[in-house]
DRENZA-333607 format. One record per residue (C-alpha): residue number from 1; residue in one letter; x, y, z. Coordinates in steps of 0.2 Angstrom, whole numbers. Example, Ala and Ser with C-alpha at 12.3 -4.5 7.8 and 13.67 -1.06 7.14 Angstrom:
residues 2
- n  res  xx  yy  zz
- 1  A  62  -22  39
- 2  S  68  -5  36
***
This chain:
residues 889
- n  res  xx  yy  zz
- 1  X  -1  -1  -1
- 2  X  7  18  -5
- 3  X  11  30  8
- 4  X  -2  42  1
- 5  X  -17  26  3
- 6  X  -11  24  20
- 7  X  -13  41  24
- 8  X  -29  42  18
- 9  X  -34  25  29
- 10  X  -28  32  44
- 11  X  -36  48  43
- 12  X  -54  42  37
- 13  X  -52  27  52
- 14  X  -47  41  63
- 15  X  -61  53  58
- 16  X  -72  39  59
- 17  X  -69  35  77
- 18  X  -71  54  79
- 19  X  -86  53  71
- 20  X  -93  35  81
- 21  X  -88  45  97
- 22  X  -99  62  94
- 23  X  -112  50  88
- 24  X  -114  46  106
- 25  X  -112  63  114
- 26  X  -130  71  116
- 27  X  -136  89  112
- 28  X  -130  104  120
- 29  X  -134  114  130
- 30  X  -148  106  140
- 31  X  -147  111  158
- 32  X  -157  125  158
- 33  X  -161  127  139
- 34  X  -159  123  122
- 35  X  -155  131  107
- 36  X  -174  130  103
- 37  X  -177  141  118
- 38  X  -166  156  113
- 39  X  -182  165  103
- 40  X  -194  162  118
- 41  X  -182  169  130
- 42  X  -178  185  119
- 43  X  -197  187  117
- 44  X  -197  187  137
- 45  X  -184  200  137
- 46  X  -190  210  126
- 47  X  -207  210  133
- 48  X  -204  210  151
- 49  X  -198  225  160
- 50  X  -192  214  175
- 51  X  -184  203  163
- 52  X  -174  216  151
- 53  X  -166  225  169
- 54  X  -161  210  174
- 55  X  -153  206  157
- 56  X  -148  222  156
- 57  X  -138  220  172
- 58  X  -132  204  167
- 59  X  -120  214  153
- 60  X  -118  227  163
- 61  X  -108  217  178
- 62  X  -97  207  162
- 63  X  -94  218  148
- 64  X  -82  227  155
- 65  X  -72  213  159
- 66  X  -78  203  141
- 67  X  -72  221  129
- 68  X  -54  222  139
- 69  X  -53  201  134
- 70  X  -53  205  115
- 71  X  -37  216  118
- 72  X  -30  209  134
- 73  X  -33  191  136
- 74  X  -20  189  151
- 75  X  -29  201  162
- 76  X  -44  191  170
- 77  X  -35  173  167
- 78  X  -19  181  175
- 79  X  -32  184  192
- 80  X  -38  165  194
- 81  X  -29  158  210
- 82  X  -16  145  201
- 83  X  1  137  205
- 84  X  6  148  192
- 85  X  28  147  197
- 86  X  35  137  185
- 87  X  42  118  192
- 88  X  27  121  206
- 89  X  13  116  196
- 90  X  7  106  210
- 91  X  -4  89  206
- 92  X  -3  83  224
- 93  X  -9  95  239
- 94  X  -8  89  256
- 95  X  -17  92  271
- 96  X  -13  96  289
- 97  X  -26  101  304
- 98  X  -39  105  291
- 99  X  -27  119  281
- 100  X  -16  116  266
- 101  X  2  109  270
- 102  X  11  108  256
- 103  X  10  102  237
- 104  X  20  89  226
- 105  X  23  85  207
- 106  X  21  97  192
- 107  X  9  96  179
- 108  X  14  104  162
- 109  X  2  117  166
- 110  X  -3  129  179
- 111  X  -16  121  192
- 112  X  -29  128  202
- 113  X  -24  132  219
- 114  X  -32  125  234
- 115  X  -40  137  246
- 116  X  -27  140  259
- 117  X  -39  137  274
- 118  X  -54  128  279
- 119  X  -58  141  292
- 120  X  -64  160  289
- 121  X  -53  175  292
- 122  X  -59  193  294
- 123  X  -54  198  276
- 124  X  -62  202  260
- 125  X  -54  200  243
- 126  X  -48  217  235
- 127  X  -57  222  219
- 128  X  -52  210  204
- 129  X  -44  226  195
- 130  X  -33  226  212
- 131  X  -27  208  213
- 132  X  -11  201  209
- 133  X  -11  193  192
- 134  X  1  177  190
- 135  X  2  177  209
- 136  X  15  164  211
- 137  X  15  164  229
- 138  X  -4  163  234
- 139  X  -4  179  248
- 140  X  -18  188  243
- 141  X  -22  208  247
- 142  X  -39  209  259
- 143  X  -48  220  268
- 144  X  -54  219  285
- 145  X  -70  216  287
- 146  X  -72  222  306
- 147  X  -58  236  306
- 148  X  -64  254  300
- 149  X  -47  255  293
- 150  X  -50  248  276
- 151  X  -31  249  269
- 152  X  -27  232  258
- 153  X  -15  220  268
- 154  X  -6  206  262
- 155  X  -13  189  271
- 156  X  -2  175  269
- 157  X  -7  160  260
- 158  X  -9  149  271
- 159  X  -19  161  283
- 160  X  -30  168  268
- 161  X  -47  159  274
- 162  X  -59  158  260
- 163  X  -50  171  250
- 164  X  -41  159  236
- 165  X  -62  149  236
- 166  X  -70  167  233
- 167  X  -57  176  222
- 168  X  -61  158  209
- 169  X  -79  157  210
- 170  X  -79  174  208
- 171  X  -69  175  191
- 172  X  -79  158  185
- 173  X  -97  166  188
- 174  X  -92  179  176
- 175  X  -88  165  165
- 176  X  -104  158  166
- 177  X  -112  172  165
- 178  X  -105  175  147
- 179  X  -107  159  143
- 180  X  -125  163  145
- 181  X  -125  180  136
- 182  X  -117  169  122
- 183  X  -130  158  121
- 184  X  -143  171  118
- 185  X  -132  184  106
- 186  X  -120  170  98
- 187  X  -107  185  99
- 188  X  -91  175  102
- 189  X  -84  188  112
- 190  X  -92  182  126
- 191  X  -88  162  121
- 192  X  -70  169  120
- 193  X  -70  176  136
- 194  X  -79  161  145
- 195  X  -70  148  138
- 196  X  -52  153  141
- 197  X  -58  154  159
- 198  X  -66  139  159
- 199  X  -52  128  149
- 200  X  -37  137  164
- 201  X  -50  131  176
- 202  X  -53  115  170
- 203  X  -38  109  165
- 204  X  -28  114  179
- 205  X  -41  104  190
- 206  X  -39  89  178
- 207  X  -22  87  182
- 208  X  -23  88  200
- 209  X  -28  74  212
- 210  X  -39  76  229
- 211  X  -30  83  242
- 212  X  -23  68  255
- 213  X  -23  72  274
- 214  X  -13  59  281
- 215  X  -16  64  298
- 216  X  -36  65  295
- 217  X  -40  79  302
- 218  X  -54  79  292
- 219  X  -60  64  300
- 220  X  -54  56  283
- 221  X  -37  50  272
- 222  X  -42  61  257
- 223  X  -39  56  241
- 224  X  -51  43  233
- 225  X  -54  36  249
- 226  X  -72  36  258
- 227  X  -75  45  275
- 228  X  -72  64  283
- 229  X  -77  80  277
- 230  X  -68  86  263
- 231  X  -72  88  243
- 232  X  -61  88  229
- 233  X  -56  103  228
- 234  X  -62  110  245
- 235  X  -59  106  265
- 236  X  -79  103  265
- 237  X  -89  96  253
- 238  X  -103  107  253
- 239  X  -91  120  247
- 240  X  -84  110  235
- 241  X  -95  120  223
- 242  X  -83  129  208
- 243  X  -91  114  199
- 244  X  -107  122  198
- 245  X  -103  139  186
- 246  X  -90  129  175
- 247  X  -103  115  172
- 248  X  -115  129  165
- 249  X  -101  137  156
- 250  X  -96  119  147
- 251  X  -114  117  145
- 252  X  -117  132  136
- 253  X  -102  132  127
- 254  X  -100  116  121
- 255  X  -101  119  104
- 256  X  -88  134  104
- 257  X  -75  121  115
- 258  X  -76  109  101
- 259  X  -73  119  89
- 260  X  -59  129  95
- 261  X  -50  117  106
- 262  X  -36  123  119
- 263  X  -19  119  111
- 264  X  -14  110  128
- 265  X  -29  98  124
- 266  X  -23  95  103
- 267  X  -5  91  112
- 268  X  -11  77  124
- 269  X  -26  71  111
- 270  X  -40  75  123
- 271  X  -58  83  118
- 272  X  -65  95  130
- 273  X  -77  82  133
- 274  X  -65  69  139
- 275  X  -57  82  151
- 276  X  -74  89  157
- 277  X  -82  72  160
- 278  X  -65  66  170
- 279  X  -66  82  181
- 280  X  -85  81  186
- 281  X  -86  64  189
- 282  X  -71  66  200
- 283  X  -83  78  210
- 284  X  -98  67  208
- 285  X  -90  51  215
- 286  X  -80  62  229
- 287  X  -95  71  234
- 288  X  -104  55  238
- 289  X  -92  48  248
- 290  X  -89  61  259
- 291  X  -98  73  271
- 292  X  -113  70  282
- 293  X  -131  59  276
- 294  X  -142  72  285
- 295  X  -147  88  287
- 296  X  -140  104  276
- 297  X  -122  96  273
- 298  X  -132  82  264
- 299  X  -142  93  252
- 300  X  -130  104  249
- 301  X  -118  91  243
- 302  X  -132  86  228
- 303  X  -132  104  225
- 304  X  -114  105  221
- 305  X  -112  89  210
- 306  X  -131  91  202
- 307  X  -126  100  186
- 308  X  -109  90  185
- 309  X  -120  76  184
- 310  X  -134  83  171
- 311  X  -121  89  161
- 312  X  -111  72  157
- 313  X  -116  61  142
- 314  X  -126  46  141
- 315  X  -119  30  151
- 316  X  -112  21  134
- 317  X  -102  36  132
- 318  X  -90  32  143
- 319  X  -79  16  146
- 320  X  -86  15  164
- 321  X  -103  15  160
- 322  X  -105  30  171
- 323  X  -115  44  161
- 324  X  -130  56  167
- 325  X  -143  41  167
- 326  X  -131  32  179
- 327  X  -128  46  192
- 328  X  -147  53  193
- 329  X  -151  38  205
- 330  X  -140  44  216
- 331  X  -151  59  221
- 332  X  -169  54  216
- 333  X  -169  36  224
- 334  X  -154  29  232
- 335  X  -144  31  250
- 336  X  -127  24  253
- 337  X  -116  25  268
- 338  X  -111  43  266
- 339  X  -127  52  256
- 340  X  -145  51  255
- 341  X  -155  53  242
- 342  X  -172  65  239
- 343  X  -184  52  247
- 344  X  -174  50  264
- 345  X  -172  70  263
- 346  X  -190  74  262
- 347  X  -193  60  278
- 348  X  -182  74  285
- 349  X  -195  85  287
- 350  X  -206  87  301
- 351  X  -223  81  291
- 352  X  -236  93  302
- 353  X  -226  108  305
- 354  X  -217  107  287
- 355  X  -202  112  296
- 356  X  -185  107  293
- 357  X  -175  101  310
- 358  X  -160  115  310
- 359  X  -161  135  314
- 360  X  -171  146  301
- 361  X  -155  152  292
- 362  X  -151  133  286
- 363  X  -170  127  286
- 364  X  -176  140  275
- 365  X  -163  138  263
- 366  X  -166  120  260
- 367  X  -181  119  251
- 368  X  -176  132  238
- 369  X  -161  120  234
- 370  X  -173  105  234
- 371  X  -185  115  223
- 372  X  -170  124  210
- 373  X  -163  106  208
- 374  X  -181  99  204
- 375  X  -184  113  190
- 376  X  -168  109  183
- 377  X  -170  89  186
- 378  X  -189  94  175
- 379  X  -179  100  161
- 380  X  -170  83  159
- 381  X  -187  73  161
- 382  X  -186  68  178
- 383  X  -200  74  190
- 384  X  -194  74  207
- 385  X  -208  89  212
- 386  X  -222  77  210
- 387  X  -230  68  223
- 388  X  -221  76  235
- 389  X  -236  86  244
- 390  X  -222  91  259
- 391  X  -211  100  247
- 392  X  -224  115  244
- 393  X  -231  113  264
- 394  X  -211  116  269
- 395  X  -210  133  257
- 396  X  -225  139  265
- 397  X  -220  134  284
- 398  X  -205  146  281
- 399  X  -216  162  279
- 400  X  -222  156  297
- 401  X  -203  162  302
- 402  X  -203  181  293
- 403  X  -207  196  302
- 404  X  -218  210  295
- 405  X  -203  214  284
- 406  X  -201  199  278
- 407  X  -186  195  287
- 408  X  -182  177  295
- 409  X  -180  179  315
- 410  X  -164  177  321
- 411  X  -161  163  332
- 412  X  -146  149  334
- 413  X  -133  149  317
- 414  X  -141  161  305
- 415  X  -140  179  300
- 416  X  -157  184  297
- 417  X  -161  193  281
- 418  X  -174  190  269
- 419  X  -181  172  266
- 420  X  -176  165  247
- 421  X  -189  169  238
- 422  X  -183  157  224
- 423  X  -192  143  233
- 424  X  -209  151  227
- 425  X  -201  155  209
- 426  X  -198  138  207
- 427  X  -215  132  214
- 428  X  -224  145  203
- 429  X  -211  137  187
- 430  X  -217  121  191
- 431  X  -235  126  192
- 432  X  -236  134  176
- 433  X  -227  121  169
- 434  X  -241  106  175
- 435  X  -254  120  170
- 436  X  -259  121  191
- 437  X  -267  138  193
- 438  X  -273  137  209
- 439  X  -255  136  216
- 440  X  -247  148  203
- 441  X  -260  162  210
- 442  X  -254  155  228
- 443  X  -234  158  224
- 444  X  -239  175  214
- 445  X  -247  180  229
- 446  X  -231  176  239
- 447  X  -220  185  226
- 448  X  -229  201  225
- 449  X  -229  202  244
- 450  X  -211  201  243
- 451  X  -210  214  230
- 452  X  -222  225  238
- 453  X  -213  224  254
- 454  X  -196  228  246
- 455  X  -189  214  251
- 456  X  -188  206  233
- 457  X  -186  212  215
- 458  X  -188  204  201
- 459  X  -178  215  190
- 460  X  -161  210  198
- 461  X  -163  190  193
- 462  X  -150  181  189
- 463  X  -149  174  172
- 464  X  -157  158  180
- 465  X  -172  169  183
- 466  X  -172  176  167
- 467  X  -174  158  160
- 468  X  -186  150  173
- 469  X  -196  163  182
- 470  X  -213  165  173
- 471  X  -226  177  170
- 472  X  -237  182  189
- 473  X  -255  177  185
- 474  X  -268  188  193
- 475  X  -267  188  212
- 476  X  -268  195  229
- 477  X  -252  203  238
- 478  X  -257  201  256
- 479  X  -252  186  265
- 480  X  -263  178  277
- 481  X  -253  179  294
- 482  X  -256  168  309
- 483  X  -254  175  327
- 484  X  -246  161  334
- 485  X  -232  146  328
- 486  X  -225  135  338
- 487  X  -211  123  334
- 488  X  -208  110  345
- 489  X  -192  104  339
- 490  X  -185  122  340
- 491  X  -192  126  355
- 492  X  -196  144  348
- 493  X  -213  153  348
- 494  X  -217  168  339
- 495  X  -234  179  342
- 496  X  -242  192  331
- 497  X  -254  206  331
- 498  X  -255  214  314
- 499  X  -243  210  303
- 500  X  -238  227  293
- 501  X  -222  236  296
- 502  X  -228  251  303
- 503  X  -241  245  317
- 504  X  -238  226  316
- 505  X  -234  219  334
- 506  X  -224  203  338
- 507  X  -212  194  351
- 508  X  -203  176  351
- 509  X  -201  167  365
- 510  X  -188  152  365
- 511  X  -178  140  375
- 512  X  -160  134  372
- 513  X  -154  119  361
- 514  X  -139  111  355
- 515  X  -134  104  339
- 516  X  -145  107  323
- 517  X  -136  122  322
- 518  X  -147  127  336
- 519  X  -138  137  353
- 520  X  -138  137  369
- 521  X  -147  154  374
- 522  X  -155  150  388
- 523  X  -175  155  391
- 524  X  -173  171  377
- 525  X  -186  184  369
- 526  X  -186  198  357
- 527  X  -198  210  352
- 528  X  -203  221  336
- 529  X  -207  238  331
- 530  X  -209  245  317
- 531  X  -207  228  308
- 532  X  -189  227  316
- 533  X  -183  217  327
- 534  X  -178  230  342
- 535  X  -172  218  355
- 536  X  -163  207  344
- 537  X  -153  191  346
- 538  X  -136  196  342
- 539  X  -128  186  327
- 540  X  -112  197  321
- 541  X  -98  183  320
- 542  X  -88  181  305
- 543  X  -88  161  309
- 544  X  -87  147  319
- 545  X  -69  150  322
- 546  X  -70  168  326
- 547  X  -64  174  343
- 548  X  -83  183  346
- 549  X  -90  166  339
- 550  X  -95  160  357
- 551  X  -102  175  362
- 552  X  -113  178  349
- 553  X  -118  158  347
- 554  X  -120  158  367
- 555  X  -131  164  381
- 556  X  -122  182  381
- 557  X  -128  188  367
- 558  X  -146  183  370
- 559  X  -160  193  380
- 560  X  -162  181  396
- 561  X  -156  178  416
- 562  X  -139  171  419
- 563  X  -135  160  428
- 564  X  -144  144  426
- 565  X  -153  137  410
- 566  X  -144  137  394
- 567  X  -152  124  386
- 568  X  -164  109  386
- 569  X  -182  105  387
- 570  X  -195  119  391
- 571  X  -214  117  396
- 572  X  -226  130  390
- 573  X  -238  133  406
- 574  X  -249  143  395
- 575  X  -250  151  377
- 576  X  -264  160  369
- 577  X  -268  160  355
- 578  X  -261  140  356
- 579  X  -255  131  341
- 580  X  -268  117  336
- 581  X  -261  102  341
- 582  X  -247  94  330
- 583  X  -248  109  317
- 584  X  -236  124  317
- 585  X  -248  137  317
- 586  X  -265  143  326
- 587  X  -283  141  320
- 588  X  -292  151  333
- 589  X  -289  166  343
- 590  X  -298  173  360
- 591  X  -293  190  359
- 592  X  -286  205  346
- 593  X  -279  214  364
- 594  X  -270  202  372
- 595  X  -258  186  368
- 596  X  -245  180  379
- 597  X  -236  163  381
- 598  X  -228  156  398
- 599  X  -213  145  398
- 600  X  -203  135  409
- 601  X  -185  130  407
- 602  X  -178  121  424
- 603  X  -177  135  436
- 604  X  -182  148  424
- 605  X  -200  153  419
- 606  X  -205  168  409
- 607  X  -221  175  402
- 608  X  -221  189  389
- 609  X  -237  196  384
- 610  X  -242  208  370
- 611  X  -255  222  373
- 612  X  -264  230  359
- 613  X  -271  249  364
- 614  X  -276  254  349
- 615  X  -273  251  331
- 616  X  -259  258  329
- 617  X  -250  257  349
- 618  X  -245  242  361
- 619  X  -233  237  371
- 620  X  -226  221  379
- 621  X  -226  213  396
- 622  X  -210  202  402
- 623  X  -211  195  418
- 624  X  -196  184  423
- 625  X  -193  171  435
- 626  X  -176  163  441
- 627  X  -177  151  455
- 628  X  -158  158  461
- 629  X  -151  171  474
- 630  X  -141  180  461
- 631  X  -146  185  445
- 632  X  -142  197  431
- 633  X  -155  200  419
- 634  X  -148  206  400
- 635  X  -157  217  389
- 636  X  -149  222  373
- 637  X  -157  235  362
- 638  X  -157  244  345
- 639  X  -150  262  347
- 640  X  -135  275  347
- 641  X  -137  277  364
- 642  X  -147  272  380
- 643  X  -152  284  396
- 644  X  -158  278  411
- 645  X  -170  287  423
- 646  X  -177  286  439
- 647  X  -197  284  443
- 648  X  -196  304  442
- 649  X  -188  306  426
- 650  X  -172  312  433
- 651  X  -157  304  426
- 652  X  -147  293  435
- 653  X  -129  294  439
- 654  X  -118  282  430
- 655  X  -101  279  435
- 656  X  -88  269  427
- 657  X  -82  252  433
- 658  X  -76  236  428
- 659  X  -84  223  441
- 660  X  -96  212  430
- 661  X  -83  200  430
- 662  X  -83  185  421
- 663  X  -92  172  435
- 664  X  -107  166  426
- 665  X  -101  168  409
- 666  X  -83  169  401
- 667  X  -89  180  386
- 668  X  -95  195  400
- 669  X  -77  200  394
- 670  X  -85  206  378
- 671  X  -95  220  388
- 672  X  -84  235  386
- 673  X  -87  253  394
- 674  X  -95  246  409
- 675  X  -104  260  418
- 676  X  -114  255  436
- 677  X  -127  264  445
- 678  X  -135  255  464
- 679  X  -155  258  462
- 680  X  -169  249  471
- 681  X  -184  259  465
- 682  X  -194  257  448
- 683  X  -182  265  433
- 684  X  -184  270  416
- 685  X  -174  265  402
- 686  X  -173  273  385
- 687  X  -165  266  369
- 688  X  -164  281  353
- 689  X  -159  275  335
- 690  X  -156  294  330
- 691  X  -147  293  313
- 692  X  -165  290  306
- 693  X  -181  301  304
- 694  X  -191  300  313
- 695  X  -180  294  327
- 696  X  -186  276  334
- 697  X  -186  275  353
- 698  X  -187  261  365
- 699  X  -195  264  384
- 700  X  -192  250  395
- 701  X  -201  253  413
- 702  X  -195  240  426
- 703  X  -202  237  441
- 704  X  -190  239  455
- 705  X  -183  225  469
- 706  X  -171  227  483
- 707  X  -151  224  480
- 708  X  -150  231  464
- 709  X  -136  236  452
- 710  X  -140  243  434
- 711  X  -126  240  423
- 712  X  -124  250  405
- 713  X  -112  243  396
- 714  X  -106  240  375
- 715  X  -112  224  367
- 716  X  -104  216  353
- 717  X  -112  222  337
- 718  X  -129  217  332
- 719  X  -125  211  314
- 720  X  -114  210  298
- 721  X  -131  211  289
- 722  X  -137  230  283
- 723  X  -155  225  281
- 724  X  -160  219  298
- 725  X  -156  236  308
- 726  X  -166  253  306
- 727  X  -151  265  297
- 728  X  -139  250  299
- 729  X  -137  255  317
- 730  X  -128  243  328
- 731  X  -122  235  311
- 732  X  -101  229  314
- 733  X  -91  237  321
- 734  X  -106  248  330
- 735  X  -106  242  346
- 736  X  -124  240  354
- 737  X  -130  247  371
- 738  X  -135  233  384
- 739  X  -143  234  401
- 740  X  -138  223  413
- 741  X  -148  222  428
- 742  X  -140  212  444
- 743  X  -151  206  457
- 744  X  -139  198  472
- 745  X  -144  189  487
- 746  X  -164  189  484
- 747  X  -172  176  474
- 748  X  -176  180  457
- 749  X  -193  168  458
- 750  X  -202  176  472
- 751  X  -195  193  468
- 752  X  -196  193  449
- 753  X  -191  204  435
- 754  X  -206  215  429
- 755  X  -203  225  413
- 756  X  -215  235  399
- 757  X  -208  238  384
- 758  X  -216  252  372
- 759  X  -208  256  354
- 760  X  -212  271  346
- 761  X  -207  286  332
- 762  X  -205  303  341
- 763  X  -220  311  346
- 764  X  -230  294  345
- 765  X  -229  289  365
- 766  X  -244  281  372
- 767  X  -240  275  388
- 768  X  -243  288  399
- 769  X  -240  279  418
- 770  X  -236  262  424
- 771  X  -235  259  444
- 772  X  -235  243  453
- 773  X  -250  234  461
- 774  X  -246  220  474
- 775  X  -233  209  473
- 776  X  -231  192  485
- 777  X  -220  179  482
- 778  X  -231  169  468
- 779  X  -241  185  462
- 780  X  -236  202  451
- 781  X  -247  216  447
- 782  X  -247  233  439
- 783  X  -256  245  430
- 784  X  -252  253  414
- 785  X  -261  270  407
- 786  X  -262  274  390
- 787  X  -268  290  380
- 788  X  -285  281  380
- 789  X  -285  265  391
- 790  X  -279  258  407
- 791  X  -274  240  410
- 792  X  -273  231  426
- 793  X  -261  216  422
- 794  X  -261  203  433
- 795  X  -248  187  435
- 796  X  -249  171  448
- 797  X  -237  155  447
- 798  X  -250  146  461
- 799  X  -271  144  463
- 800  X  -273  157  474
- 801  X  -287  172  472
- 802  X  -277  189  473
- 803  X  -287  204  474
- 804  X  -273  216  471
- 805  X  -284  235  472
- 806  X  -303  236  477
- 807  X  -315  227  465
- 808  X  -301  217  455
- 809  X  -302  197  458
- 810  X  -289  187  450
- 811  X  -287  168  450
- 812  X  -276  160  435
- 813  X  -258  162  425
- 814  X  -261  179  416
- 815  X  -277  192  416
- 816  X  -278  210  409
- 817  X  -295  220  415
- 818  X  -294  237  404
- 819  X  -305  251  404
- 820  X  -307  265  390
- 821  X  -309  283  396
- 822  X  -313  274  413
- 823  X  -327  263  406
- 824  X  -327  244  405
- 825  X  -317  239  391
- 826  X  -312  221  391
- 827  X  -308  206  402
- 828  X  -295  194  398
- 829  X  -292  178  405
- 830  X  -276  168  402
- 831  X  -278  149  407
- 832  X  -286  156  424
- 833  X  -302  152  437
- 834  X  -308  170  439
- 835  X  -304  187  433
- 836  X  -318  200  440
- 837  X  -317  219  439
- 838  X  -332  227  446
- 839  X  -348  218  442
- 840  X  -339  212  428
- 841  X  -332  194  429
- 842  X  -327  178  419
- 843  X  -327  163  428
- 844  X  -322  143  423
- 845  X  -334  133  425
- 846  X  -323  117  428
- 847  X  -304  118  420
- 848  X  -296  133  419
- 849  X  -301  144  404
- 850  X  -293  157  392
- 851  X  -307  168  389
- 852  X  -311  186  386
- 853  X  -325  197  389
- 854  X  -326  213  377
- 855  X  -339  226  373
- 856  X  -339  233  354
- 857  X  -352  245  347
- 858  X  -364  244  363
- 859  X  -364  225  360
- 860  X  -356  212  372
- 861  X  -345  197  364
- 862  X  -336  183  373
- 863  X  -321  171  367
- 864  X  -317  154  377
- 865  X  -308  138  375
- 866  X  -320  127  387
- 867  X  -336  132  395
- 868  X  -337  147  405
- 869  X  -347  159  416
- 870  X  -350  178  411
- 871  X  -356  190  423
- 872  X  -361  208  414
- 873  X  -363  223  423
- 874  X  -381  221  428
- 875  X  -387  203  431
- 876  X  -380  186  437
- 877  X  -366  174  430
- 878  X  -373  164  417
- 879  X  -365  149  409
- 880  X  -359  149  391
- 881  X  -352  135  380
- 882  X  -335  137  372
- 883  X  -334  148  356
- 884  X  -325  164  350
- 885  X  -332  179  345
- 886  X  -349  176  352
- 887  X  -363  192  353
- 888  X  -371  190  370
- 889  X  -389  192  367
***
């Protein structure tokens, strides 16, 4: 055979092999959109203002980089964190004490740099333009989060925390966005920009073996062995997320990559599909043998590897037979030693409440993640959302953790802030695809409510939103809310009176719980005003490894009493409204005026009540007992400053001191600028947020007791976020003005801490006077006088009948007798036997009752959870059956 014929035959066989290989590969893109979807998406951008704004924002984010890349293609690539130094293109990294130790090997190309540490540090990366190009050392320029000095500092590689990870994910996300822009516009400048980044990362990762951990500091040896927490390219498998944008970019760029192979791929005779398959399968395989098989670790593992699964070719494309169809069941059906698929994930939810058994910050993120994966899988022909009613129930249950502004309540390990609306967008998308108009309308209502509240802006959707978000069908914008919500697992209850930002009242009361990202925070309370958590749980620590993490994740950052109870079971002695048996919410309510909860935990017992005095005003009552002889009542409140005054409204003279000590908790050391005054009479504290207009004020009145010392201290910041406090007050590094009431040598059960709180804007104060009526070892009573009404408030922890003033009798846990302009307004009895003011009386027939008698437009109405005896101004007592808002004829 001649040389020419031999050459033709070889070329023919080679091309035949390529053709056969290519035949097995499926069409791309397919993850989020196929080629035939472009026209519809372009029309959506043209017709929908939010989609047009989102598209314009995407182009604005990337065009400066893409246009620069045309003439300076090294600029963006050089800023990837790689092992750039010749002779040190490491192929094997070693871990020690959960941090990078050293590297070995030398690949023919730069390899991707492993993050320097598992833990966080205090620094953020400088802007992209200021980062060191072709950085051979791995030392990163950083800006301190906590310091007011924002001068960049050079951080050694081994102390860079998550800066390497954040640097690379930022650049890879630019590649992801540019890949989508190429798909939409077919302009190759976007493909060139994206592919240059992708090739550098993909080939640099291809040459990297998984890190080894010889001393098993991550609870496993690393490499390809099972066990431990490490991912393929991170110290935690749940942070192994660089595969997400790269799989997406690869999918959108697939044809372009094949038409423009990287020079190194030609050298090693590999195609893009070959090295992509190898790299993504490593992420998947390691992702399935590391981390926990329960909780958010399990769900986040799947979030990271799902795109890697779906972007693979069919099983018969690969010699090992492991393609897309092989891996998908590892999420949809299977469970193993280190992972648990969707059926187990769904079983993790509480079937009655719909809640995930972790703190809200973690729990609220799980169902959006499941839904996001469900929508992508639906596109791939796999419906994981059908037959799983707990998914929509869980999404709606998360609404119960939102305040009037749509922010999540803060307790446990979390930051607060808006709930993830993507869950409702995904449910709207799925419902639209399935033709479920009722669900679509319900989801549209949630979305519109969050838009109206300023918590969500559809015009800032990411490109996935452009692809998946549907037109909003006609719906309302007002969400129904529940006056009470309680989760036994979380030991946490919420009560609301109204749900609008300006006038809604809300408080939370909860016990401590370790694990599940919950915390040992004592028997803690928070209350709200103008939609803000004014008495918040602090959460301003950078990470679990931060010096101040123990403060923020422990009892010192909560509003509670120390020493004593920190965590453990709680007992709800009384609660009204009470939640339905086995449910998260209440379905009945006794009173529009009064709500309360009385909770015990070990030696502590706390009653918190919410009293509405008009449509725009109201206050909170806090009665806190502690069966200890020495107690510190700790109250954090938002404000630029706090002042203390006596009952005559005269300022108390505080002196600098340093005698708080750390006897009760070592984290007392975080309370700075300590000032003190001895004071045993009633007093008033006022916190003012004067950096907003009108100023927002919180007044606190506390009943006096013997052996009292008052401390005002500067506590650590309340938050790192800019959206959970008015005017960003008490955001890091700003401290939080905090009151500590120390009561020594006097039992806190017989002599409780009794407080009243009112929040209002300048000039809107309603309470005019608060006074003690009568107290004893098991009973306390006060009178609160506002502009138009006066409430006589009673609380007891025994079954005696008390008569604190003439014409007022009480037997029970909680009672309120209210007069409006000196006339009868209502009686409210919270789990009691008797409440009488003058000739008006509520009395239990048998068991303790929660009941209300009120006058409304000249007619009397009652509500009661059990049969009750009622006496009006004229006449004798008459028995009435249980019922709610029933007119007395």
